[in-house]
C-alpha positions in Angstrom: -30.2 -15.3 17.8 -29.4 -12.7 15.0 -30.3 -9.1 15.2 -29.9 -6.6 12.3 -28.6 -3.2 13.1 -28.6 -1.0 10.0 -25.1 0.3 9.3 -25.1 3.8 8.0 -28.7 4.6 8.7 -28.9 5.5 12.4 -32.5 4.2 12.2 -32.4 1.9 15.3 -30.4 1.8 18.5 -26.9 0.7 17.6 -24.3 -1.0 19.7 -21.9 1.2 21.6 -18.5 0.0 22.5 -17.3 0.5 26.0 -14.0 -0.2 27.7 -13.0 -3.8 28.0 -14.4 -5.0 24.6 -18.1 -4.9 25.7 -20.9 -3.5 23.6 -24.0 -1.9 24.9 -26.8 -3.4 22.9 -30.5 -3.6 23.5 -30.3 -2.3 27.1 -27.7 -4.8 28.3 -24.0 -5.1 28.3 -22.5 -7.6 25.9 -19.0 -9.0 25.7 -17.4 -9.6 22.3 -16.3 -13.2 21.5 -12.5 -13.5 21.6 -10.8 -12.8 18.4 -13.6 -10.6 16.9 -11.4 -7.6 16.5 -8.5 -9.4 14.8 -10.9 -11.4 12.6 -12.6 -8.2 11.5 -9.3 -6.5 10.5 -8.2 -9.6 8.7 -10.8 -8.8 6.0 -9.3 -5.3 5.5 -6.7 -4.3 2.9 -4.8 -1.6 4.7 -3.1 0.2 1.7 -1.5 2.9 3.8 -2.2 5.2 6.8 -4.1 7.9 4.7 -5.4 5.6 1.9 -8.8 3.9 1.8 -8.7 0.6 3.7 -10.9 -1.6 1.5 -13.3 -4.2 3.0 -12.7 -7.6 1.5 -15.5 -9.5 3.3 -19.2 -9.8 2.6 -21.3 -7.0 1.1 -24.7 -5.6 1.8 -27.4 -6.6 -0.7 -26.9 -3.7 -3.1 -23.2 -4.5 -2.9 -22.0 -1.1 -1.9 -21.1 -1.4 1.8 -19.2 -4.0 3.6 -21.2 -6.2 6.0 -20.0 -7.9 9.1 -21.5 -10.1 11.8 -20.3 -9.2 15.3 -20.2 -12.2 17.6 -20.7 -11.9 21.3 -19.4 -14.1 24.0 -22.8 -15.8 24.4 -22.8 -16.7 20.6 -25.3 -14.0 19.6 -24.6 -12.4 16.2 -25.5 -8.8 15.2 -25.2 -7.9 11.5 -24.1 -4.3 10.6 -22.0 -2.5 8.1 -18.3 -2.9 8.3 -17.7 0.8 8.5 -19.9 0.9 11.6 -17.9 -2.0 13.2 -14.6 -0.2 12.3 -15.9 2.9 14.1 -17.0 1.0 17.1 -13.7 -0.9 17.4 -11.6 2.3 17.2 -13.7 5.1 18.5 -16.4 3.6 20.7 -20.1 4.3 20.7 -22.3 5.7 18.0 -25.2 7.8 19.3 -28.6 6.5 18.3 -29.4 9.4 16.0 -26.1 9.4 14.1 -24.8 7.5 11.1 -21.2 6.4 10.4 -20.3 8.1 7.1 -17.4 8.1 4.7 -15.4 11.4 4.1 -13.8 9.6 1.2 -17.1 8.6 -0.4 -15.9 5.1 -0.7 -18.6 2.8 0.8 -16.2 -0.1 1.1 -13.6 1.9 3.1 -13.2 1.1 6.8 -10.2 3.4 7.5 -11.2 5.0 10.8 -9.5 8.3 9.6 -12.0 8.4 6.7 -15.1 7.8 8.9 -17.2 10.4 10.6 -20.5 10.7 12.4 -23.4 12.6 10.8 -27.1 12.9 11.2 -29.2 11.3 8.5 -30.1 14.7 7.2 -26.4 15.8 7.0 -25.5 12.6 5.2 -28.3 13.2 2.7 -27.2 16.8 2.2 -23.6 15.7 1.7 -24.7 13.1 -0.8 -26.7 15.6 -2.8 -23.9 18.3 -2.7 -21.4 15.8 -4.1 -23.8 14.6 -6.8 -23.9 11.0 -5.6 -27.7 10.6 -5.8 -28.6 8.1 -8.5 -30.6 9.8 -11.2 -31.3 9.4 -14.8 -30.1 6.1 -16.3 -28.2 5.4 -13.0 -31.6 4.6 -11.4 -32.1 0.9 -11.6 -35.7 1.2 -13.0 -34.9 3.8 -15.7 -36.3 2.9 -19.0 -34.6 5.6 -21.0 -31.0 7.0 -21.3 -30.0 10.6 -21.1 -29.4 10.8 -24.8 -32.9 9.4 -25.5 -34.5 11.9 -23.1 -32.7 14.8 -24.8 -34.0 13.6 -28.1 -37.5 13.2 -26.7 -37.4 16.8 -25.3 -36.2 18.1 -28.6 -39.0 16.3 -30.5 -41.6 17.6 -27.9 -40.5 21.2 -28.5 -41.0 20.6 -32.2 -44.6 19.5 -31.6 -44.4 15.7 -32.0 -47.3 14.0 -30.2 -46.5 12.3 -26.9 -48.2 9.1 -27.9 -45.9 8.9 -31.0 -42.8 9.3 -28.9 -44.1 6.8 -26.4 -44.6 4.2 -29.1 -41.3 5.0 -30.7 -39.4 4.4 -27.4 -41.5 1.6 -26.1 -42.6 3.5 -22.9 -45.9 4.6 -21.6 -47.5 7.9 -22.6 -47.4 8.9 -18.9 -43.6 8.5 -19.1 -43.4 11.0 -21.9 -45.9 13.3 -20.1 -43.6 13.3 -17.1 -40.7 14.3 -19.3 -42.8 17.0 -20.9 -44.0 18.5 -17.6 -40.6 18.0 -16.0 -41.9 15.7 -13.3 -39.0 13.5 -14.3 -35.7 14.3 -16.0 -36.1 18.0 -15.2 -32.4 18.4 -14.5 -31.5 17.3 -18.0 -31.5 20.0 -20.6 
């Protein structure tokens, strides 16, 4: 049986490591299969004590975070982020309401010295303060680039009709309206 425990989200109850290589998961104590810890660290490039230790195993679907399947003695597998597993193996439990976060801002890093626990709100605030929120052309669904939006804003200030700009750039009139009213791209001057 496979269970998914979101890695850096803190959305569901996460395993907690206890002494003796057992994890508390789903209300019962679980023992890790032999060799799990050495197998996990074999996927890590330990560049130095203070450097990022890069995960060389599987990745989550967006490809940002490392992904690892913990295997218990009874054969059950639980999929979670590699950074969460690194925390569990070195520090123990992760309270249900906390996320394992990266001080280094490298999502593939699993160096326990670079990991910390935060609430989801703290993690979001940290992301925003560091400017790591995808916006503008970094958003996967963006139809325009920053330079095109600057040009559109300039043309709007000169009185060019929204429908003309929409046709010129191959986007909907509502896309241009959102730029004009600053519902989107407001941060771009």
